[in-house]
N, CA, C and O of each residue as an XYZ file, in Angstrom:
760
protein
N     -37.244    203.426    -17.890
C     -36.593    202.249    -18.364
C     -37.688    201.551    -17.847
O     -38.589    201.729    -17.027
N     -37.070    200.226    -19.041
C     -37.833    199.430    -18.551
C     -37.660    198.067    -18.376
O     -36.827    197.852    -19.257
N     -37.872    196.992    -17.846
C     -37.332    196.071    -17.058
C     -36.752    194.753    -18.524
O     -37.378    194.726    -19.584
N     -36.127    194.271    -18.396
C     -36.158    192.936    -19.239
C     -37.816    192.068    -18.388
O     -38.421    192.269    -17.335
N     -38.006    191.027    -19.639
C     -38.913    190.659    -19.666
C     -38.890    189.133    -18.313
O     -39.627    188.730    -17.414
N     -38.219    188.937    -18.626
C     -37.323    187.625    -18.007
C     -37.683    187.765    -16.212
O     -38.382    187.071    -15.473
N     -36.678    189.240    -15.913
C     -37.027    189.660    -14.439
C     -38.292    190.412    -13.834
O     -38.537    190.713    -12.666
N     -38.999    190.613    -14.970
C     -40.331    191.733    -14.326
C     -41.245    190.526    -14.231
O     -42.280    190.866    -13.659
N     -41.262    188.526    -14.767
C     -41.944    187.574    -14.966
C     -41.667    187.273    -13.175
O     -42.569    187.137    -12.348
N     -40.326    187.228    -12.922
C     -39.924    186.095    -11.947
C     -40.099    186.813    -11.210
O     -40.516    185.916    -10.477
N     -40.272    188.290    -10.181
C     -40.557    189.284     -9.570
C     -42.045    189.737    -10.046
O     -42.103    190.960     -9.928
N     -43.002    189.325    -10.432
C     -44.348    188.984     -9.974
C     -44.493    187.632     -9.455
O     -44.863    187.489     -8.290
N     -44.293    186.819    -10.048
C     -44.355    185.122     -9.904
C     -43.495    185.095     -7.889
O     -43.633    184.185     -7.072
N     -43.045    185.840     -7.781
C     -41.860    185.833     -6.328
C     -43.398    186.752     -5.109
O     -44.016    186.352     -4.123
N     -43.424    188.054     -5.916
C     -44.360    188.860     -5.322
C     -45.500    188.792     -4.136
O     -45.879    189.208     -3.041
N     -45.869    187.420     -5.911
C     -47.845    186.874     -5.545
C     -47.572    185.830     -4.591
O     -48.215    185.792     -3.542
N     -46.414    184.722     -4.931
C     -46.115    184.168     -4.118
C     -45.717    184.433     -2.696
O     -45.884    183.806     -1.650
N     -45.229    185.382     -2.953
C     -45.028    185.551     -1.224
C     -46.231    185.810     -0.700
O     -46.578    185.343      0.385
N     -47.091    186.699     -1.540
C     -48.780    187.373     -0.673
C     -49.329    186.475     -0.308
O     -50.221    186.684      0.514
N     -48.993    184.714     -0.846
C     -49.574    183.884     -0.839
C     -49.437    182.943      0.054
O     -50.126    182.029      0.505
N     -48.064    183.506      0.255
C     -47.622    181.891      1.578
C     -48.489    183.292      2.774
O     -49.622    182.971      3.132
N     -48.082    184.384      3.191
C     -48.594    184.829      4.041
C     -50.238    184.783      4.225
O     -50.859    184.662      5.281
N     -50.615    184.880      3.249
C     -52.579    185.375      3.040
C     -52.468    183.035      3.757
O     -53.006    182.895      4.855
N     -52.150    182.307      3.429
C     -52.179    180.830      3.876
C     -51.794    180.968      5.260
O     -52.644    180.675      6.101
N     -50.395    181.457      5.729
C     -50.110    181.042      6.838
C     -51.246    181.247      7.877
O     -51.754    180.415      8.629
N     -51.649    183.239      7.646
C     -52.750    183.516      8.865
C     -53.984    182.632      8.731
O     -54.720    182.262      9.645
N     -54.083    182.354      7.405
C     -55.444    181.292      7.272
C     -55.214    179.755      8.535
O     -56.117    179.573      9.352
N     -54.432    179.152      8.537
C     -53.176    178.275      9.831
C     -53.728    179.015     11.166
O     -54.657    178.862     11.960
N     -53.026    179.587     11.040
C     -53.486    180.685     12.729
C     -54.460    180.787     13.080
O     -54.824    180.635     14.246
N     -55.373    181.177     11.799
C     -56.827    181.476     12.408
C     -57.115    180.016     13.243
O     -57.223    179.853     14.458
N     -57.188    179.164     12.304
C     -58.046    178.132     12.625
C     -56.997    177.284     14.060
O     -57.541    176.481     14.818
N     -55.741    177.595     14.174
C     -55.003    176.961     15.169
C     -55.502    177.655     16.336
O     -55.729    176.934     17.307
N     -55.844    179.562     16.523
C     -56.693    180.159     17.294
C     -57.814    179.616     17.414
O     -57.691    179.317     18.602
N     -59.009    179.171     17.090
C     -60.084    178.588     16.938
C     -60.389    177.331     16.956
O     -61.484    176.788     16.813
N     -59.185    176.827     17.172
C     -59.899    175.415     18.132
C     -59.314    175.460     19.729
O     -59.928    174.753     20.528
N     -58.056    176.322     20.289
C     -57.930    176.636     21.262
C     -58.548    177.248     22.290
O     -58.601    176.889     23.466
N     -59.221    178.625     21.533
C     -60.549    178.691     22.000
C     -61.636    177.804     22.574
O     -62.284    177.813     23.621
N     -61.596    177.100     21.589
C     -62.426    176.536     21.136
C     -62.212    175.359     22.363
O     -63.136    175.311     23.175
N     -61.259    174.560     22.535
C     -60.623    173.871     24.039
C     -61.199    174.284     25.649
O     -61.714    173.854     26.681
N     -60.420    175.994     24.626
C     -61.255    176.497     26.801
C     -62.421    176.788     26.821
O     -62.958    177.300     27.803
N     -62.912    176.560     25.924
C     -64.481    176.811     26.924
C     -65.620    175.340     26.576
O     -66.831    175.345     26.797
N     -64.898    174.286     26.049
C     -65.216    173.106     26.433
C     -65.176    173.155     27.747
O     -66.154    173.214     28.493
N     -63.834    173.127     28.111
C     -63.268    172.710     29.418
C     -65.031    174.290     30.567
O     -65.995    174.112     31.311
N     -64.323    175.541     29.897
C     -64.909    176.026     31.000
C     -66.280    175.221     31.587
O     -66.387    175.017     32.796
N     -67.849    174.554     30.137
C     -68.900    173.946     30.295
C     -68.074    173.251     31.066
O     -67.678    173.879     32.048
N     -67.592    171.927     30.930
C     -68.028    171.034     31.182
C     -67.485    171.540     33.029
O     -68.225    170.979     33.837
N     -66.609    172.263     33.581
C     -66.493    172.737     34.787
C     -68.460    173.268     35.247
O     -69.342    172.720     35.909
N     -68.379    174.484     34.510
C     -69.950    173.911     35.095
C     -70.844    172.797     35.869
O     -71.158    172.570     37.038
N     -71.038    172.336     34.846
C     -71.402    171.228     34.362
C     -70.925    170.439     35.446
O     -71.826    170.199     36.250
N     -69.745    169.920     35.766
C     -69.347    169.047     37.018
C     -69.850    169.788     38.432
O     -70.181    169.152     39.433
N     -69.848    171.019     38.348
C     -70.688    172.048     39.704
C     -72.050    171.824     39.681
O     -72.680    171.568     40.706
N     -72.642    171.918     38.382
C     -74.705    171.677     38.563
C     -74.404    170.387     39.756
O     -74.705    170.303     40.946
N     -73.546    169.301     38.662
C     -73.758    167.837     39.395
C     -73.673    168.407     41.067
O     -74.625    168.693     41.793
N     -72.363    168.454     41.352
C     -72.311    169.414     42.895
C     -72.726    169.408     44.270
O     -72.836    168.971     45.416
N     -72.924    170.466     43.020
C     -74.580    171.298     43.570
C     -75.766    170.296     43.971
O     -76.369    170.188     45.039
N     -75.876    169.731     42.994
C     -77.440    169.249     43.167
C     -77.735    168.347     43.990
O     -78.808    168.364     44.595
N     -76.517    167.082     44.204
C     -76.066    166.672     45.303
C     -76.326    167.394     46.752
O     -77.046    166.904     47.621
N     -75.541    168.784     46.884
C     -75.623    169.452     48.236
C     -76.678    169.743     48.629
O     -76.934    169.750     49.833
N     -77.713    170.114     47.520
C     -79.164    170.405     47.794
C     -80.243    169.936     48.696
O     -80.974    170.349     49.597
N     -79.794    168.103     47.519
C     -80.235    167.126     48.038
C     -79.801    167.196     50.040
O     -80.253    167.703     51.067
N     -78.747    166.383     49.624
C     -78.665    165.977     51.941
C     -79.336    167.357     52.661
O     -80.357    167.205     53.332
N     -78.761    168.663     52.515
C     -79.650    169.680     52.770
C     -80.481    169.775     52.961
O     -80.655    170.284     54.069
N     -81.525    169.490     52.322
C     -83.349    169.361     51.909
C     -83.371    168.698     52.421
O     -84.198    169.038     53.268
N     -82.697    166.801     52.912
C     -82.919    166.054     53.649
C     -82.431    165.390     55.295
O     -82.532    164.318     55.891
N     -81.910    166.644     55.532
C     -81.088    167.019     56.802
C     -79.912    165.469     57.012
O     -79.723    164.732     57.979
N     -79.211    165.489     55.333
C     -79.106    164.284     55.923
C     -76.815    164.244     55.443
O     -76.210    163.941     54.415
N     -76.453    164.605     56.503
C     -74.762    164.826     56.910
C     -74.124    163.431     55.928
O     -73.172    163.623     55.172
N     -74.747    162.109     56.050
C     -74.250    161.096     55.194
C     -74.040    160.956     53.756
O     -73.325    160.166     53.140
N     -74.856    161.940     53.328
C     -75.012    162.038     51.535
C     -73.643    163.111     51.098
O     -73.172    163.414     50.002
N     -73.320    163.459     52.346
C     -72.184    165.081     51.942
C     -71.105    163.869     51.898
O     -70.101    164.317     51.345
N     -70.869    162.187     52.346
C     -69.504    162.234     52.015
C     -69.054    162.270     50.637
O     -69.607    161.951     49.584
N     -67.319    162.982     51.051
C     -67.618    162.898     49.391
C     -67.114    163.776     48.725
O     -66.136    163.789     47.978
N     -68.050    164.747     49.120
C     -68.160    165.870     47.989
C     -67.430    167.105     48.302
O     -67.527    168.239     47.832
N     -66.867    166.732     48.979
C     -65.639    167.499     49.641
C     -64.683    167.567     48.561
O     -64.466    168.608     47.942
N     -63.727    165.731     48.172
C     -63.076    165.341     47.339
C     -63.646    166.062     46.059
O     -62.743    166.529     45.364
N     -64.535    166.207     45.720
C     -65.195    166.517     44.468
C     -64.663    168.476     44.558
O     -63.807    169.120     43.951
N     -65.331    168.718     45.256
C     -65.268    169.828     45.556
C     -63.660    170.087     44.709
O     -63.632    170.558     43.572
N     -62.628    169.772     45.324
C     -61.510    169.462     45.357
C     -60.069    168.805     44.236
O     -58.849    168.677     44.124
N     -61.575    168.537     43.540
C     -61.210    167.527     42.148
C     -62.136    169.210     40.799
O     -61.903    169.513     39.629
N     -62.801    169.610     41.515
C     -63.211    171.603     41.170
C     -62.214    172.380     40.825
O     -61.758    172.767     39.749
N     -61.918    172.561     42.093
C     -60.414    173.317     42.062
C     -59.268    172.758     41.143
O     -58.652    173.494     40.373
N     -58.975    171.183     41.289
C     -58.018    171.410     40.662
C     -58.326    171.689     38.827
O     -57.571    172.374     38.138
N     -59.799    170.874     38.201
C     -59.933    171.301     37.117
C     -60.126    173.013     36.466
O     -59.950    173.291     35.280
N     -60.517    174.017     37.537
C     -60.470    175.250     37.165
C     -58.575    175.719     37.594
O     -58.113    176.656     36.944
N     -58.129    175.389     38.099
C     -56.885    176.063     38.076
C     -56.282    175.523     36.646
O     -55.462    176.154     35.979
N     -56.893    174.103     36.256
C     -56.072    173.498     35.541
C     -56.685    175.260     33.625
O     -56.418    175.943     32.636
N     -57.110    175.024     34.128
C     -58.145    176.282     33.238
C     -57.667    177.630     33.025
O     -57.405    178.241     31.989
N     -57.606    178.019     34.494
C     -56.178    178.938     34.815
C     -54.989    178.836     34.341
O     -54.059    179.571     34.672
N     -54.939    178.150     33.733
C     -52.902    177.939     33.956
C     -52.860    178.347     32.784
O     -51.906    179.062     32.478
N     -54.180    177.926     31.469
C     -54.367    178.672     29.518
C     -53.598    180.130     29.705
O     -53.543    180.966     30.607
N     -53.064    180.001     28.450
C     -52.234    181.422     27.887
C     -53.697    182.164     27.528
O     -53.736    183.383     27.700
N     -55.298    181.265     26.876
C     -55.285    182.430     26.208
C     -56.312    183.666     27.347
O     -56.660    184.820     27.096
N     -56.521    182.928     28.438
C     -57.251    183.731     29.270
C     -56.209    184.642     30.048
O     -55.399    184.283     30.903
N     -56.475    186.140     29.443
C     -56.382    187.215     30.077
C     -56.413    187.489     31.736
O     -57.326    187.173     32.498
N     -55.131    188.180     32.084
C     -54.715    187.852     33.403
C     -56.352    188.486     33.841
O     -57.338    187.847     34.208
N     -56.188    189.967     33.640
C     -57.808    190.875     34.453
C     -59.015    189.498     34.177
O     -59.597    189.167     35.210
N     -59.293    188.940     33.274
C     -60.646    187.868     33.892
C     -60.017    186.778     34.828
O     -60.787    186.229     35.616
N     -58.606    186.381     34.825
C     -58.599    185.237     35.808
C     -58.312    185.887     37.043
O     -58.267    185.142     38.022
N     -58.037    187.527     37.290
C     -57.532    188.208     39.199
C     -59.388    188.087     39.301
O     -59.920    187.329     40.113
N     -60.001    188.759     38.565
C     -61.419    189.297     38.898
C     -61.896    188.040     39.493
O     -62.152    187.796     40.672
N     -61.982    187.123     38.223
C     -62.155    185.804     38.885
C     -62.276    184.846     40.121
O     -63.208    184.280     40.694
N     -60.987    184.915     40.268
C     -60.176    184.263     41.249
C     -60.838    185.386     42.740
O     -61.213    184.801     43.756
N     -60.884    186.529     42.694
C     -61.040    187.349     44.034
C     -62.820    187.273     44.420
O     -63.255    187.581     45.529
N     -63.668    186.816     43.299
C     -64.851    186.689     43.354
C     -65.629    185.276     44.242
O     -66.774    185.133     44.669
N     -64.861    184.705     44.259
C     -64.752    182.635     44.239
C     -63.818    183.168     45.840
O     -63.059    184.054     46.232
N     -64.603    181.772     46.393
C     -64.249    181.197     47.481
C     -64.877    179.831     47.707
O     -65.949    179.445     48.173
N     -62.878    178.756     46.767
C     -63.896    177.679     47.237
C     -63.184    176.543     48.763
O     -63.712    175.636     49.406
N     -61.782    177.197     48.835
C     -61.798    176.209     49.945
C     -62.945    176.541     51.796
O     -63.086    175.986     52.886
N     -63.406    177.640     51.146
C     -63.728    177.707     52.402
C     -65.374    176.694     51.737
O     -66.255    176.380     52.537
N     -65.442    176.452     50.696
C     -66.269    176.563     50.780
C     -66.668    174.504     51.014
O     -67.601    173.828     51.447
N     -65.266    174.248     50.398
C     -65.112    172.708     51.232
C     -64.434    172.817     52.543
O     -63.619    171.919     52.755
N     -64.596    173.818     53.589
C     -64.307    173.657     55.285
C     -65.757    173.881     55.226
O     -66.182    173.783     56.377
N     -66.682    174.131     54.426
C     -68.557    174.480     55.186
C     -68.197    173.153     55.060
O     -67.953    172.567     56.114
N     -68.088    172.435     53.854
C     -68.484    170.943     53.807
C     -67.960    169.795     54.515
O     -68.566    168.730     54.391
N     -66.789    169.859     55.332
C     -66.220    169.083     56.091
C     -66.508    169.575     57.228
O     -66.054    168.830     58.096
N     -67.316    170.926     57.896
C     -67.672    170.740     59.073
C     -69.366    170.134     58.636
O     -69.820    169.304     59.424
N     -69.935    170.385     57.872
C     -71.566    169.287     57.625
C     -70.819    168.385     57.452
O     -71.364    167.412     57.974
N     -70.014    168.132     57.091
C     -69.830    166.357     57.417
C     -69.985    165.618     58.347
O     -70.593    164.552     58.439
N     -68.990    166.640     59.593
C     -68.447    166.116     61.102
C     -69.758    166.314     61.870
O     -69.894    165.532     62.810
N     -70.824    167.255     61.660
C     -71.782    166.801     61.884
C     -70.867    167.960     63.612
O     -70.599    167.588     64.754
N     -70.639    169.745     62.705
C     -70.071    169.785     63.883
C     -70.662    171.037     64.088
O     -71.270    171.536     63.141
N     -70.565    171.899     65.624
C     -71.811    172.356     66.273
C     -72.098    174.101     65.196
O     -71.142    174.551     64.564
N     -73.187    174.681     65.180
C     -72.944    175.660     64.197
C     -73.628    175.168     62.727
O     -73.541    175.681     61.611
N     -74.277    174.070     63.149
C     -74.367    173.536     61.813
C     -75.405    173.550     60.681
O     -75.312    173.074     59.550
N     -77.141    174.685     61.679
C     -77.736    175.326     60.753
C     -76.717    177.050     59.631
O     -76.729    177.657     58.560
N     -76.391    177.019     60.278
C     -75.639    178.277     59.948
C     -73.755    177.845     59.161
O     -72.836    178.626     58.911
N     -73.787    177.220     59.089
C     -72.826    176.317     58.216
C     -73.891    176.257     56.711
O     -73.639    176.471     55.525
N     -74.881    175.944     57.285
C     -75.575    175.099     56.221
C     -76.064    176.341     55.031
O     -76.044    176.345     53.801
N     -76.504    177.370     56.074
C     -76.860    178.440     55.183
C     -75.927    179.613     54.742
O     -76.395    180.616     54.202
N     -74.675    179.467     54.972
C     -72.682    179.833     54.448
C     -72.798    178.931     53.538
O     -72.806    179.538     52.466
N     -72.941    177.258     53.266
C     -72.816    176.551     52.201
C     -73.439    177.191     50.908
O     -73.127    177.590     49.786
N     -74.537    177.041     51.772
C     -76.080    177.675     50.426
C     -75.449    178.662     50.137
O     -76.543    179.062     49.741
N     -74.689    179.574     49.906
C     -75.430    181.490     49.611
C     -73.633    180.800     48.957
O     -74.111    180.111     48.057
N     -72.577    180.636     48.869
C     -71.345    180.651     48.610
C     -71.493    179.110     47.520
O     -70.788    178.883     46.536
N     -72.654    178.188     48.082
C     -72.733    177.975     46.538
C     -73.073    178.581     45.249
O     -72.611    178.362     44.129
N     -73.966    179.378     45.642
C     -74.896    180.024     44.443
C     -73.889    180.668     44.208
O     -73.553    180.621     43.025
N     -73.070    181.440     45.058
C     -71.952    182.721     44.365
C     -70.989    181.838     42.920
O     -70.804    182.262     41.780
N     -70.551    180.569     43.522
C     -69.660    180.030     42.845
C     -70.882    180.126     41.740
O     -71.037    181.131     41.046
N     -71.684    179.032     41.663
C     -72.445    178.881     40.873
C     -72.834    180.354     39.667
O     -72.985    180.148     38.463
N     -72.886    181.064     39.983
C     -73.051    182.741     39.279
C     -71.946    183.091     39.006
O     -71.595    183.333     37.851
N     -71.247    183.174     39.948
C     -69.164    183.232     39.128
C     -69.035    182.488     37.715
O     -68.749    183.000     36.633
N     -69.372    180.907     38.054
C     -68.691    180.013     36.790
C     -69.110    180.524     35.600
O     -68.487    180.961     34.633
N     -70.779    180.340     35.932
C     -71.490    181.230     35.070
C     -70.892    182.640     33.944
O     -70.402    182.529     32.820
N     -71.069    183.487     34.480
C     -71.024    184.704     34.723
C     -68.673    184.493     33.678
O     -68.269    184.961     32.614
N     -68.142    183.879     34.437
C     -66.766    183.761     33.690
C     -67.401    182.276     32.470
O     -66.538    182.422     31.605
N     -67.839    181.682     32.210
C     -67.778    181.250     30.808
C     -68.227    182.607     30.059
O     -67.380    183.364     29.583
N     -69.320    182.815     30.001
C     -69.827    184.217     29.185
C     -69.179    184.429     29.031
O     -68.640    183.901     28.058
N     -68.387    185.539     29.863
C     -66.665    186.312     29.741
C     -66.156    185.308     28.534
O     -66.451    185.477     27.351
N     -65.493    184.438     28.945
C     -64.749    183.680     28.093
C     -64.991    183.754     26.447
O     -64.209    184.138     25.578
N     -66.417    183.224     26.321
C     -67.147    183.294     25.127
C     -66.717    184.906     24.865
O     -65.554    184.922     24.461
N     -67.050    185.713     24.924
C     -67.277    186.989     24.355
C     -66.077    187.660     24.232
O     -66.143    188.866     23.996
N     -64.568    186.933     24.385
C     -63.366    187.869     24.489
C     -63.432    186.403     23.221
O     -63.654    186.639     22.034
N     -63.282    185.461     23.561
C     -62.703    184.551     22.419
C     -63.434    184.100     20.935
O     -63.156    183.224     20.115
N     -65.136    185.750     21.046
C     -65.845    185.769     19.897
C     -64.765    186.697     18.981
O     -64.394    186.518     17.821
N     -64.332    187.965     20.139
C     -63.541    189.233     19.898
C     -62.137    189.288     19.090
O     -61.744    190.049     18.206
N     -61.535    188.179     19.739
C     -60.150    188.442     19.544
C     -60.096    187.098     18.257
O     -59.092    186.781     17.619
N     -61.764    186.350     18.116
C     -61.633    185.645     16.315
C     -62.456    186.668     15.851
O     -62.670    186.466     14.655
N     -62.697    187.102     16.022
C     -63.401    188.286     14.817
C     -62.327    189.983     14.360
O     -62.503    190.950     13.620
N     -61.087    189.448     15.464
C     -60.749    190.545     14.584
C     -59.211    190.051     14.495
O     -58.478    191.038     14.425
N     -58.412    188.697     14.472
C     -57.687    187.662     13.775
C     -59.093    187.971     12.160
O     -58.541    188.487     11.188
N     -60.450    187.719     11.985
C     -60.592    187.165     10.930
C     -60.485    188.624      9.876
O     -59.933    188.520      8.781
N     -61.229    190.314     10.466
C     -60.598    191.310     10.164
C     -59.170    191.852      9.509
O     -59.040    192.741      8.667
N     -58.032    190.971     10.211
C     -56.281    190.955      9.592
C     -56.954    190.042      8.484
O     -57.267    190.620      7.444
N     -57.150    189.014      8.559
C     -57.106    188.511      7.162
C     -58.154    188.715      5.988
O     -58.214    188.067      4.943
N     -59.036    189.851      6.430
C     -60.161    190.064      5.409
C     -59.268    191.273      5.203
O     -59.723    192.097      4.410
N     -58.422    191.475      5.598
C     -58.229    193.124      4.915
C     -56.145    192.631      4.469
O     -55.421    193.469      3.931
N     -55.581    191.089      4.882
C     -54.474    191.650      4.043
C     -55.520    190.450      2.921
O     -55.362    190.754      1.738
N     -56.194    189.599      3.060
C     -57.270    188.923      1.446
C     -56.905    190.862     -0.079
O     -56.467    190.981     -1.223
N     -57.522    191.953      1.141
C     -58.157    192.487      0.009
C     -56.579    192.816     -0.386
O     -56.349    193.469     -1.404
N     -55.520    192.346      0.443
C     -54.545    193.472      0.259
C     -54.121    192.429     -1.396
O     -54.067    192.634     -2.608
N     -53.948    191.511     -0.614
C     -53.450    190.561     -2.208
C     -54.060    190.701     -3.167
O     -53.556    190.731     -4.290
N     -55.637    190.849     -2.845
C     -55.834    190.658     -4.569
C     -55.155    192.498     -5.125
O     -54.293    192.724     -5.974
N     -55.839    193.390     -4.379
C     -54.631    194.829     -4.839
C     -53.969    194.448     -5.544
O     -53.975    194.524     -6.772
N     -53.428    194.069     -4.989
C     -51.309    193.837     -5.397
C     -51.472    192.821     -6.350
O     -50.332    192.632     -6.773
N     -52.455    191.843     -7.094
C     -52.030    190.624     -7.898
C     -53.443    191.730     -9.094
O     -53.429    191.695    -10.325
N     -53.935    192.131     -8.685
C     -54.966    193.427     -9.647
C     -53.483    194.305    -10.431
O     -53.327    194.075    -11.631
N     -52.509    195.220     -9.774
C     -51.539    195.738     -9.461
C     -50.801    195.291    -10.937
O     -50.641    195.799    -12.046
N     -50.437    193.951    -10.206
C     -49.851    192.855    -11.020
C     -49.909    193.020    -12.501
O     -49.172    193.292    -13.448
N     -51.202    192.707    -12.222
C     -51.409    192.297    -14.244
C     -51.151    193.588    -14.317
O     -50.191    194.120    -14.874
N     -52.327    194.259    -13.546
C     -52.033    195.538    -14.977
C     -50.964    196.167    -15.269
O     -50.852    197.044    -16.126
N     -50.279    195.818    -14.688
C     -48.747    196.288    -14.990
C     -47.472    194.930    -15.598
O     -46.291    195.050    -15.925
N     -48.040    194.167    -15.560
C     -47.782    193.022    -16.637
C     -48.768    193.186    -18.115
O     -48.608    192.638    -19.205
N     -49.686    194.032    -17.723
C     -50.694    193.782    -19.167
C     -50.354    195.083    -20.186
O     -50.738    195.341    -21.327
N     -49.123    196.045    -18.902
C     -48.923    197.715    -19.835
C     -47.547    197.100    -20.009
O     -47.881    196.505    -21.033
N     -45.885    196.642    -19.812
C     -45.349    196.706    -20.286
C     -44.775    195.445    -21.222
O     -43.840    195.465    -22.022
N     -45.784    194.184    -20.792
C     -45.827    192.487    -21.715
C     -46.521    192.710    -22.970
O     -46.328    192.463    -24.161
N     -47.335    193.230    -22.305
C     -48.583    192.643    -23.607
C     -48.912    193.530    -24.731
O     -48.796    193.402    -25.950
N     -49.590    194.961    -23.574
C     -49.535    196.860    -24.714
C     -48.892    196.803    -25.849
O     -49.406    196.629    -26.954
N     -46.883    197.058    -25.421
C     -46.592    196.869    -26.162
C     -45.831    195.505    -27.107
O     -44.727    195.655    -27.631
N     -46.559    194.303    -27.202
C     -46.516    192.934    -28.729
C     -47.325    193.328    -29.142
O     -47.783    192.852    -30.180
């Protein structure tokens, strides 16, 4: 059974066009995915930098034993908390990472300790020790969280690239098959 020449050519064009459109849409989606993950990673790096500045001010104030240098640090920690909340609201971060991270830190405790030390309440030495310990833990967790997000992003992007490579391979196979059929049905008989 041979197909008419015109319908064969239109079918070939349609199949190749559909395959190329699918491949192009996957390329666009890969670019979007890359940009979205890059934005999340940039936000976490900014958060780590913000925390490093806060930790430096706290360490300096504790070493100099001057509570006056701690004024306003609790407000900065609240800003850090809101920035962290905005990062955790991103849809590209898996819930399992969010829960693990949130269960490993205690920002309200750090803010309360800062306020206690600022006001000069009793038990100041113990509060300073607890604050130092909580700040160290928070710093470690933020760096670990950033590394986990970077690794997760790499895995997602590599997985998506594998899909695109597979699709491109399929499109090339399809083109070769179509050209072979085109050659057999149209050119050989001529």
